[in-house]
N, CA, C, O and the ligand as a Tripos MOL2 file, in Angstrom:
@<TRIPOS>MOLECULE
protein
  245   243    62     0     0
PROTEIN
NO_CHARGES

@<TRIPOS>ATOM
      1 N          -5.5080  -25.5110   23.2980 N.3       1 MET1
      2 CA         -4.3000  -25.9610   22.5850 C.3       1 MET1
      3 C          -3.9310  -24.9850   21.4730 C.2       1 MET1
      4 O          -4.7880  -24.4890   20.7410 O.2       1 MET1
      5 N          -2.7070  -24.7400   21.3760 N.am      2 ASP2
      6 CA         -2.2420  -23.8230   20.3520 C.3       2 ASP2
      7 C          -1.6350  -24.6000   19.2050 C.2       2 ASP2
      8 O          -0.4430  -24.9070   19.1940 O.2       2 ASP2
      9 N          -2.4760  -24.9060   18.2510 N.am      3 LYS3
     10 CA         -1.9770  -25.6750   17.1100 C.3       3 LYS3
     11 C          -1.4420  -24.7530   16.0420 C.2       3 LYS3
     12 O          -2.1400  -23.8680   15.5480 O.2       3 LYS3
     13 N          -0.2150  -24.9730   15.7040 N.am      4 ARG4
     14 CA          0.3580  -24.1810   14.6250 C.3       4 ARG4
     15 C           0.6220  -25.0840   13.4370 C.2       4 ARG4
     16 O           1.4110  -26.0260   13.5060 O.2       4 ARG4
     17 N          -0.0430  -24.7770   12.3720 N.am      5 LYS5
     18 CA          0.1750  -25.5820   11.1790 C.3       5 LYS5
     19 C           1.4650  -25.1580   10.4990 C.2       5 LYS5
     20 O           1.7500  -23.9750   10.3150 O.2       5 LYS5
     21 N           2.2030  -26.1430   10.1460 N.am      6 LYS6
     22 CA          3.4340  -25.8430    9.4200 C.3       6 LYS6
     23 C           3.1950  -26.0700    7.9380 C.2       6 LYS6
     24 O           3.2930  -27.1870    7.4300 O.2       6 LYS6
     25 N           2.8880  -25.0060    7.2820 N.am      7 GLN7
     26 CA          2.7310  -25.0660    5.8410 C.3       7 GLN7
     27 C           3.7490  -24.1270    5.2190 C.2       7 GLN7
     28 O           4.2090  -23.1800    5.8570 O.2       7 GLN7
     29 N           4.0900  -24.3920    3.9920 N.am      8 PRO8
     30 CA          5.0240  -23.4810    3.3230 C.3       8 PRO8
     31 C           4.5110  -22.0520    3.3710 C.2       8 PRO8
     32 O           5.2830  -21.1060    3.5280 O.2       8 PRO8
     33 N           3.2240  -21.9120    3.2350 N.am      9 ASP9
     34 CA          2.5930  -20.6100    3.2040 C.3       9 ASP9
     35 C           2.5580  -19.9290    4.5580 C.2       9 ASP9
     36 O           2.5440  -18.7010    4.6420 O.2       9 ASP9
     37 N           2.5450  -20.7080    5.5960 N.am     10 SER10
     38 CA          2.3110  -20.1420    6.9160 C.3      10 SER10
     39 C           3.4680  -19.2700    7.3720 C.2      10 SER10
     40 O           3.3460  -18.5270    8.3460 O.2      10 SER10
     41 N           4.5620  -19.3570    6.6870 N.am     11 GLU11
     42 CA          5.6970  -18.5370    7.0790 C.3      11 GLU11
     43 C           5.5800  -17.1260    6.5390 C.2      11 GLU11
     44 O           6.2780  -16.2150    6.9840 O.2      11 GLU11
     45 N           4.7050  -16.9590    5.5890 N.am     12 ILE12
     46 CA          4.4810  -15.6310    5.0190 C.3      12 ILE12
     47 C           3.4110  -14.9230    5.8280 C.2      12 ILE12
     48 O           2.3520  -15.4850    6.1070 O.2      12 ILE12
     49 N           3.6910  -13.7100    6.1930 N.am     13 GLU13
     50 CA          2.6770  -12.9190    6.8640 C.3      13 GLU13
     51 C           1.6480  -12.4530    5.8510 C.2      13 GLU13
     52 O           1.9780  -11.9580    4.7730 O.2      13 GLU13
     53 N           0.4010  -12.6260    6.2280 N.am     14 ARG14
     54 CA         -0.6460  -12.1710    5.3200 C.3      14 ARG14
     55 C          -1.2520  -10.8770    5.8220 C.2      14 ARG14
     56 O          -1.2960  -10.6050    7.0220 O.2      14 ARG14
     57 N          -1.7060  -10.1100    4.8900 N.am     15 CYS15
     58 CA         -2.3680   -8.8590    5.2270 C.3      15 CYS15
     59 C          -3.6190   -9.1510    6.0450 C.2      15 CYS15
     60 O          -4.4400   -9.9880    5.6680 O.2      15 CYS15
     61 N          -3.7550   -8.4530    7.1670 N.am     16 VAL16
     62 CA         -4.9020   -8.7110    8.0340 C.3      16 VAL16
     63 C          -6.1960   -8.1520    7.4300 C.2      16 VAL16
     64 O          -7.2910   -8.4910    7.8780 O.2      16 VAL16
     65 N          -6.0670   -7.3210    6.4420 N.am     17 ILE17
     66 CA         -7.2430   -6.7300    5.8160 C.3      17 ILE17
     67 C          -7.7310   -7.5770    4.6450 C.2      17 ILE17
     68 O          -8.8790   -8.0210    4.6300 O.2      17 ILE17
     69 N          -6.8730   -7.7970    3.6840 N.am     18 CYS18
     70 CA         -7.3110   -8.4700    2.4620 C.3      18 CYS18
     71 C          -6.8290   -9.9140    2.3810 C.2      18 CYS18
     72 O          -7.2840  -10.6730    1.5260 O.2      18 CYS18
     73 N          -5.9140  -10.2960    3.2630 N.am     19 GLY19
     74 CA         -5.4800  -11.6850    3.2980 C.3      19 GLY19
     75 C          -4.4180  -12.0510    2.2850 C.2      19 GLY19
     76 O          -4.0130  -13.2100    2.1910 O.2      19 GLY19
     77 N          -3.9750  -11.0850    1.5400 N.am     20 LYS20
     78 CA         -2.9250  -11.3780    0.5590 C.3      20 LYS20
     79 C          -1.5790  -11.5520    1.2540 C.2      20 LYS20
     80 O          -1.3170  -10.9250    2.2800 O.2      20 LYS20
     81 N          -0.7520  -12.3820    0.7040 N.am     21 PRO21
     82 CA          0.5840  -12.5490    1.2750 C.3      21 PRO21
     83 C           1.3810  -11.2580    1.1530 C.2      21 PRO21
     84 O           1.3360  -10.5730    0.1310 O.2      21 PRO21
     85 N           2.1020  -10.9460    2.2040 N.am     22 THR22
     86 CA          2.9540   -9.7640    2.1520 C.3      22 THR22
     87 C           4.3650  -10.1990    1.8160 C.2      22 THR22
     88 O           4.6300  -11.3780    1.5850 O.2      22 THR22
     89 N           5.2600   -9.2360    1.7920 N.am     23 GLU23
     90 CA          6.6510   -9.5570    1.4800 C.3      23 GLU23
     91 C           7.4090   -9.9980    2.7160 C.2      23 GLU23
     92 O           8.6090  -10.2650    2.6520 O.2      23 GLU23
     93 N           6.7160  -10.0760    3.8370 N.am     24 TYR24
     94 CA          7.3970  -10.3820    5.0920 C.3      24 TYR24
     95 C           7.0670  -11.7800    5.5800 C.2      24 TYR24
     96 O           5.9940  -12.3240    5.3160 O.2      24 TYR24
     97 N           8.0070  -12.3300    6.2850 N.am     25 HIS25
     98 CA          7.8250  -13.6480    6.8710 C.3      25 HIS25
     99 C           7.5290  -13.5100    8.3570 C.2      25 HIS25
    100 O           7.8100  -12.4890    8.9840 O.2      25 HIS25
    101 N           6.9590  -14.5620    8.8850 N.am     26 ALA26
    102 CA          6.5600  -14.5370   10.2940 C.3      26 ALA26
    103 C           7.7470  -14.2750   11.2190 C.2      26 ALA26
    104 O           7.5840  -13.7320   12.3120 O.2      26 ALA26
    105 N           8.9090  -14.6530   10.7860 N.am     27 ASP27
    106 CA         10.0660  -14.4750   11.6650 C.3      27 ASP27
    107 C          10.8060  -13.1710   11.3970 C.2      27 ASP27
    108 O          11.8760  -12.9320   11.9580 O.2      27 ASP27
    109 N          10.2450  -12.3380   10.5490 N.am     28 THR28
    110 CA         10.8390  -11.0300   10.3280 C.3      28 THR28
    111 C          10.5050  -10.1140   11.4920 C.2      28 THR28
    112 O           9.3380   -9.9750   11.8600 O.2      28 THR28
    113 N          11.5000   -9.5020   12.0610 N.am     29 SER29
    114 CA         11.2640   -8.5760   13.1700 C.3      29 SER29
    115 C          10.3550   -7.4430   12.7200 C.2      29 SER29
    116 O          10.5000   -6.9160   11.6170 O.2      29 SER29
    117 N           9.4270   -7.0780   13.5750 N.am     30 ILE30
    118 CA          8.5130   -6.0070   13.1780 C.3      30 ILE30
    119 C           9.2370   -4.6820   13.0530 C.2      30 ILE30
    120 O           8.7340   -3.7430   12.4360 O.2      30 ILE30
    121 N          10.4130   -4.6110   13.6370 N.am     31 ASP31
    122 CA         11.2110   -3.4000   13.4760 C.3      31 ASP31
    123 C          11.6230   -3.1930   12.0310 C.2      31 ASP31
    124 O          11.8800   -2.0740   11.5860 O.2      31 ASP31
    125 N          11.6780   -4.2930   11.3200 N.am     32 LYS32
    126 CA         12.1780   -4.2210    9.9450 C.3      32 LYS32
    127 C          11.0530   -4.1950    8.9280 C.2      32 LYS32
    128 O          11.2810   -4.1900    7.7190 O.2      32 LYS32
    129 N           9.8520   -4.1780    9.4370 N.am     33 ARG33
    130 CA          8.7330   -4.2210    8.5060 C.3      33 ARG33
    131 C           8.1510   -2.8390    8.2620 C.2      33 ARG33
    132 O           8.1210   -1.9820    9.1450 O.2      33 ARG33
    133 N           7.6970   -2.6580    7.0530 N.am     34 ASP34
    134 CA          6.8340   -1.5210    6.7920 C.3      34 ASP34
    135 C           5.4080   -2.0200    6.8620 C.2      34 ASP34
    136 O           5.1520   -3.2200    6.7630 O.2      34 ASP34
    137 N           4.5030   -1.1150    7.0290 N.am     35 CYS35
    138 CA          3.0760   -1.4430    6.9670 C.3      35 CYS35
    139 C           2.6320   -2.3670    8.0920 C.2      35 CYS35
    140 O           1.5920   -3.0180    7.9900 O.2      35 CYS35
    141 N           3.4030   -2.4250    9.1480 N.am     36 TYR36
    142 CA          2.9680   -3.1990   10.2990 C.3      36 TYR36
    143 C           2.2960   -2.2670   11.2950 C.2      36 TYR36
    144 O           2.8470   -1.2300   11.6650 O.2      36 TYR36
    145 N           1.1160   -2.6450   11.7180 N.am     37 VAL37
    146 CA          0.3600   -1.8030   12.6340 C.3      37 VAL37
    147 C           0.2240   -2.4950   13.9770 C.2      37 VAL37
    148 O          -0.3350   -3.5870   14.0750 O.2      37 VAL37
    149 N           0.7340   -1.8530   14.9950 N.am     38 GLU38
    150 CA          0.6300   -2.4350   16.3270 C.3      38 GLU38
    151 C          -0.8230   -2.5880   16.7230 C.2      38 GLU38
    152 O          -1.6100   -1.6540   16.5690 O.2      38 GLU38
    153 N          -1.1810   -3.7310   17.2220 N.am     39 GLY39
    154 CA         -2.5570   -3.9710   17.6340 C.3      39 GLY39
    155 C          -3.4040   -4.5320   16.5150 C.2      39 GLY39
    156 O          -4.4540   -5.1270   16.7570 O.2      39 GLY39
    157 N          -2.9520   -4.3450   15.3030 N.am     40 ALA40
    158 CA         -3.7010   -4.8770   14.1670 C.3      40 ALA40
    159 C          -2.9440   -6.0300   13.5310 C.2      40 ALA40
    160 O          -3.4510   -7.1480   13.4350 O.2      40 ALA40
    161 N          -1.7320   -5.7450   13.1000 N.am     41 GLY41
    162 CA         -0.9280   -6.7800   12.4810 C.3      41 GLY41
    163 C          -0.3140   -6.2820   11.1900 C.2      41 GLY41
    164 O          -0.1800   -5.0810   10.9550 O.2      41 GLY41
    165 N           0.0520   -7.2400   10.3650 N.am     42 GLN42
    166 CA          0.7210   -6.8970    9.1220 C.3      42 GLN42
    167 C          -0.2870   -6.5600    8.0390 C.2      42 GLN42
    168 O          -1.2410   -7.3000    7.7970 O.2      42 GLN42
    169 N          -0.0580   -5.4490    7.4080 N.am     43 LEU43
    170 CA         -0.8850   -5.0720    6.2660 C.3      43 LEU43
    171 C          -0.0420   -5.0910    5.0020 C.2      43 LEU43
    172 O           1.1730   -4.9000    5.0490 O.2      43 LEU43
    173 N          -0.6860   -5.3190    3.8970 N.am     44 CYS44
    174 CA          0.0260   -5.1500    2.6360 C.3      44 CYS44
    175 C           0.1260   -3.6570    2.3480 C.2      44 CYS44
    176 O          -0.5550   -2.8450    2.9740 O.2      44 CYS44
    177 N           0.9590   -3.3180    1.4200 N.am     45 ARG45
    178 CA          1.1780   -1.8920    1.1520 C.3      45 ARG45
    179 C          -0.0900   -1.2070    0.6820 C.2      45 ARG45
    180 O          -0.3570   -0.0540    1.0220 O.2      45 ARG45
    181 N          -0.8440   -1.9160   -0.0830 N.am     46 LYS46
    182 CA         -2.0570   -1.3230   -0.6330 C.3      46 LYS46
    183 C          -3.0320   -0.9580    0.4770 C.2      46 LYS46
    184 O          -3.5470    0.1600    0.5180 O.2      46 LYS46
    185 N          -3.2820   -1.8990    1.3720 N.am     47 CYS47
    186 CA         -4.2220   -1.6420    2.4520 C.3      47 CYS47
    187 C          -3.6680   -0.6090    3.4140 C.2      47 CYS47
    188 O          -4.3980    0.2540    3.9010 O.2      47 CYS47
    189 N          -2.4100   -0.6980    3.6800 N.am     48 PHE48
    190 CA         -1.8010    0.2640    4.5840 C.3      48 PHE48
    191 C          -1.9430    1.6660    4.0270 C.2      48 PHE48
    192 O          -2.2850    2.6080    4.7410 O.2      48 PHE48
    193 N          -1.6820    1.7800    2.7750 N.am     49 PHE49
    194 CA         -1.7960    3.0830    2.1290 C.3      49 PHE49
    195 C          -3.2270    3.5780    2.1830 C.2      49 PHE49
    196 O          -3.4900    4.7260    2.5430 O.2      49 PHE49
    197 N          -4.1420    2.7050    1.8220 N.am     50 GLU50
    198 CA         -5.5310    3.1270    1.7250 C.3      50 GLU50
    199 C          -6.0990    3.4910    3.0900 C.2      50 GLU50
    200 O          -6.8990    4.4200    3.2030 O.2      50 GLU50
    201 N          -5.6960    2.7730    4.1140 N.am     51 ILE51
    202 CA         -6.2900    2.9960    5.4270 C.3      51 ILE51
    203 C          -5.5670    4.0850    6.2030 C.2      51 ILE51
    204 O          -6.2020    4.9310    6.8320 O.2      51 ILE51
    205 N          -4.2560    4.0660    6.1610 N.am     52 TYR52
    206 CA         -3.5220    4.9520    7.0560 C.3      52 TYR52
    207 C          -2.9680    6.1980    6.3870 C.2      52 TYR52
    208 O          -2.7690    7.2190    7.0440 O.2      52 TYR52
    209 N          -2.7240    6.1230    5.1190 N.am     53 LEU53
    210 CA         -2.1690    7.2970    4.4690 C.3      53 LEU53
    211 C          -3.2360    8.1240    3.7770 C.2      53 LEU53
    212 O          -3.1870    9.3540    3.7680 O.2      53 LEU53
    213 N          -4.1880    7.4320    3.2050 N.am     54 LYS54
    214 CA         -5.2390    8.1180    2.4700 C.3      54 LYS54
    215 C          -6.0070    9.0700    3.3810 C.2      54 LYS54
    216 O          -6.3510   10.1870    2.9940 O.2      54 LYS54
    217 N          -6.2670    8.6040    4.5960 N.am     55 ASN55
    218 CA         -7.0640    9.3870    5.5270 C.3      55 ASN55
    219 C          -6.4990   10.7760    5.7720 C.2      55 ASN55
    220 O          -7.2210   11.7730    5.7550 O.2      55 ASN55
    221 N          -5.2040   10.8200    5.9990 N.am     56 GLY56
    222 CA         -4.6280   12.1000    6.3310 C.3      56 GLY56
    223 C          -4.1130   12.8430    5.1120 C.2      56 GLY56
    224 O          -3.4990   13.9040    5.2260 O.2      56 GLY56
    225 N          -4.3620   12.2870    3.9800 N.am     57 ASN57
    226 CA         -3.7330   12.8340    2.7870 C.3      57 ASN57
    227 C          -4.6680   12.7160    1.5970 C.2      57 ASN57
    228 O          -4.3000   12.1770    0.5530 O.2      57 ASN57
    229 N          -5.8330   13.2070    1.7570 N.am     58 GLU58
    230 CA         -6.8180   12.9870    0.7070 C.3      58 GLU58
    231 C          -6.5470   13.8170   -0.5250 C.2      58 GLU58
    232 O          -6.0820   14.9540   -0.4450 O.2      58 GLU58
    233 N          -6.8450   13.2340   -1.6510 N.am     59 GLY59
    234 CA         -6.7720   13.9760   -2.8960 C.3      59 GLY59
    235 C          -5.3880   14.0780   -3.4930 C.2      59 GLY59
    236 O          -5.2050   14.7010   -4.5390 O.2      59 GLY59
    237 N          -4.4230   13.4800   -2.8480 N.am     60 THR60
    238 CA         -3.0850   13.6100   -3.3920 C.3      60 THR60
    239 C          -2.7920   12.5690   -4.4620 C.2      60 THR60
    240 O          -2.1700   12.8610   -5.4830 O.2      60 THR60
    241 N          -3.2410   11.3790   -4.2150 N.am     61 ASN61
    242 CA         -3.0550   10.2830   -5.1610 C.3      61 ASN61
    243 C          -1.6620   10.2780   -5.7590 C.2      61 ASN61
    244 O          -1.3440    9.4140   -6.5760 O.2      61 ASN61
    245 ZN         -4.1190   -5.9400    2.0680 Zn       62 ZN62
@<TRIPOS>BOND
     1     1     2 1
     2     2     3 1
     3     3     4 2
     4     3     5 am
     5     5     6 1
     6     6     7 1
     7     7     8 2
     8     7     9 am
     9     9    10 1
    10    10    11 1
    11    11    12 2
    12    11    13 am
    13    13    14 1
    14    14    15 1
    15    15    16 2
    16    15    17 am
    17    17    18 1
    18    18    19 1
    19    19    20 2
    20    19    21 am
    21    21    22 1
    22    22    23 1
    23    23    24 2
    24    23    25 am
    25    25    26 1
    26    26    27 1
    27    27    28 2
    28    27    29 am
    29    29    30 1
    30    30    31 1
    31    31    32 2
    32    31    33 am
    33    33    34 1
    34    34    35 1
    35    35    36 2
    36    35    37 am
    37    37    38 1
    38    38    39 1
    39    39    40 2
    40    39    41 am
    41    41    42 1
    42    42    43 1
    43    43    44 2
    44    43    45 am
    45    45    46 1
    46    46    47 1
    47    47    48 2
    48    47    49 am
    49    49    50 1
    50    50    51 1
    51    51    52 2
    52    51    53 am
    53    53    54 1
    54    54    55 1
    55    55    56 2
    56    55    57 am
    57    57    58 1
    58    58    59 1
    59    59    60 2
    60    59    61 am
    61    61    62 1
    62    62    63 1
    63    63    64 2
    64    63    65 am
    65    65    66 1
    66    66    67 1
    67    67    68 2
    68    67    69 am
    69    69    70 1
    70    70    71 1
    71    71    72 2
    72    71    73 am
    73    73    74 1
    74    74    75 1
    75    75    76 2
    76    75    77 am
    77    77    78 1
    78    78    79 1
    79    79    80 2
    80    79    81 am
    81    81    82 1
    82    82    83 1
    83    83    84 2
    84    83    85 am
    85    85    86 1
    86    86    87 1
    87    87    88 2
    88    87    89 am
    89    89    90 1
    90    90    91 1
    91    91    92 2
    92    91    93 am
    93    93    94 1
    94    94    95 1
    95    95    96 2
    96    95    97 am
    97    97    98 1
    98    98    99 1
    99    99   100 2
   100    99   101 am
   101   101   102 1
   102   102   103 1
   103   103   104 2
   104   103   105 am
   105   105   106 1
   106   106   107 1
   107   107   108 2
   108   107   109 am
   109   109   110 1
   110   110   111 1
   111   111   112 2
   112   111   113 am
   113   113   114 1
   114   114   115 1
   115   115   116 2
   116   115   117 am
   117   117   118 1
   118   118   119 1
   119   119   120 2
   120   119   121 am
   121   121   122 1
   122   122   123 1
   123   123   124 2
   124   123   125 am
   125   125   126 1
   126   126   127 1
   127   127   128 2
   128   127   129 am
   129   129   130 1
   130   130   131 1
   131   131   132 2
   132   131   133 am
   133   133   134 1
   134   134   135 1
   135   135   136 2
   136   135   137 am
   137   137   138 1
   138   138   139 1
   139   139   140 2
   140   139   141 am
   141   141   142 1
   142   142   143 1
   143   143   144 2
   144   143   145 am
   145   145   146 1
   146   146   147 1
   147   147   148 2
   148   147   149 am
   149   149   150 1
   150   150   151 1
   151   151   152 2
   152   151   153 am
   153   153   154 1
   154   154   155 1
   155   155   156 2
   156   155   157 am
   157   157   158 1
   158   158   159 1
   159   159   160 2
   160   159   161 am
   161   161   162 1
   162   162   163 1
   163   163   164 2
   164   163   165 am
   165   165   166 1
   166   166   167 1
   167   167   168 2
   168   167   169 am
   169   169   170 1
   170   170   171 1
   171   171   172 2
   172   171   173 am
   173   173   174 1
   174   174   175 1
   175   175   176 2
   176   175   177 am
   177   177   178 1
   178   178   179 1
   179   179   180 2
   180   179   181 am
   181   181   182 1
   182   182   183 1
   183   183   184 2
   184   183   185 am
   185   185   186 1
   186   186   187 1
   187   187   188 2
   188   187   189 am
   189   189   190 1
   190   190   191 1
   191   191   192 2
   192   191   193 am
   193   193   194 1
   194   194   195 1
   195   195   196 2
   196   195   197 am
   197   197   198 1
   198   198   199 1
   199   199   200 2
   200   199   201 am
   201   201   202 1
   202   202   203 1
   203   203   204 2
   204   203   205 am
   205   205   206 1
   206   206   207 1
   207   207   208 2
   208   207   209 am
   209   209   210 1
   210   210   211 1
   211   211   212 2
   212   211   213 am
   213   213   214 1
   214   214   215 1
   215   215   216 2
   216   215   217 am
   217   217   218 1
   218   218   219 1
   219   219   220 2
   220   219   221 am
   221   221   222 1
   222   222   223 1
   223   223   224 2
   224   223   225 am
   225   225   226 1
   226   226   227 1
   227   227   228 2
   228   227   229 am
   229   229   230 1
   230   230   231 1
   231   231   232 2
   232   231   233 am
   233   233   234 1
   234   234   235 1
   235   235   236 2
   236   235   237 am
   237   237   238 1
   238   238   239 1
   239   239   240 2
   240   239   241 am
   241   241   242 1
   242   242   243 1
   243   243   244 2
@<TRIPOS>SUBSTRUCTURE
     1 MET1         2 RESIDUE 1 A MET
     2 ASP2         6 RESIDUE 1 A ASP
     3 LYS3        10 RESIDUE 1 A LYS
     4 ARG4        14 RESIDUE 1 A ARG
     5 LYS5        18 RESIDUE 1 A LYS
     6 LYS6        22 RESIDUE 1 A LYS
     7 GLN7        26 RESIDUE 1 A GLN
     8 PRO8        30 RESIDUE 1 A PRO
     9 ASP9        34 RESIDUE 1 A ASP
    10 SER10       38 RESIDUE 1 A SER
    11 GLU11       42 RESIDUE 1 A GLU
    12 ILE12       46 RESIDUE 1 A ILE
    13 GLU13       50 RESIDUE 1 A GLU
    14 ARG14       54 RESIDUE 1 A ARG
    15 CYS15       58 RESIDUE 1 A CYS
    16 VAL16       62 RESIDUE 1 A VAL
    17 ILE17       66 RESIDUE 1 A ILE
    18 CYS18       70 RESIDUE 1 A CYS
    19 GLY19       74 RESIDUE 1 A GLY
    20 LYS20       78 RESIDUE 1 A LYS
    21 PRO21       82 RESIDUE 1 A PRO
    22 THR22       86 RESIDUE 1 A THR
    23 GLU23       90 RESIDUE 1 A GLU
    24 TYR24       94 RESIDUE 1 A TYR
    25 HIS25       98 RESIDUE 1 A HIS
    26 ALA26      102 RESIDUE 1 A ALA
    27 ASP27      106 RESIDUE 1 A ASP
    28 THR28      110 RESIDUE 1 A THR
    29 SER29      114 RESIDUE 1 A SER
    30 ILE30      118 RESIDUE 1 A ILE
    31 ASP31      122 RESIDUE 1 A ASP
    32 LYS32      126 RESIDUE 1 A LYS
    33 ARG33      130 RESIDUE 1 A ARG
    34 ASP34      134 RESIDUE 1 A ASP
    35 CYS35      138 RESIDUE 1 A CYS
    36 TYR36      142 RESIDUE 1 A TYR
    37 VAL37      146 RESIDUE 1 A VAL
    38 GLU38      150 RESIDUE 1 A GLU
    39 GLY39      154 RESIDUE 1 A GLY
    40 ALA40      158 RESIDUE 1 A ALA
    41 GLY41      162 RESIDUE 1 A GLY
    42 GLN42      166 RESIDUE 1 A GLN
    43 LEU43      170 RESIDUE 1 A LEU
    44 CYS44      174 RESIDUE 1 A CYS
    45 ARG45      178 RESIDUE 1 A ARG
    46 LYS46      182 RESIDUE 1 A LYS
    47 CYS47      186 RESIDUE 1 A CYS
    48 PHE48      190 RESIDUE 1 A PHE
    49 PHE49      194 RESIDUE 1 A PHE
    50 GLU50      198 RESIDUE 1 A GLU
    51 ILE51      202 RESIDUE 1 A ILE
    52 TYR52      206 RESIDUE 1 A TYR
    53 LEU53      210 RESIDUE 1 A LEU
    54 LYS54      214 RESIDUE 1 A LYS
    55 ASN55      218 RESIDUE 1 A ASN
    56 GLY56      222 RESIDUE 1 A GLY
    57 ASN57      226 RESIDUE 1 A ASN
    58 GLU58      230 RESIDUE 1 A GLU
    59 GLY59      234 RESIDUE 1 A GLY
    60 THR60      238 RESIDUE 1 A THR
    61 ASN61      242 RESIDUE 1 A ASN
    62 ZN62       245 GROUP 0 **** ****
């Protein structure tokens, strides 16, 4: 069974890494999102930066 809880919070996409709420809602098209990773999910900017940008761009800060 696919139970979907309807909570006020559940409409907010949470970062799959740290669990913090992002600025995007579940019904926001992924085309319009930043920091969305196919196969992983929605990341917050901080995690996205640390995981995907830091790697290829070390020392720039
Ligand atoms: Zn995060």
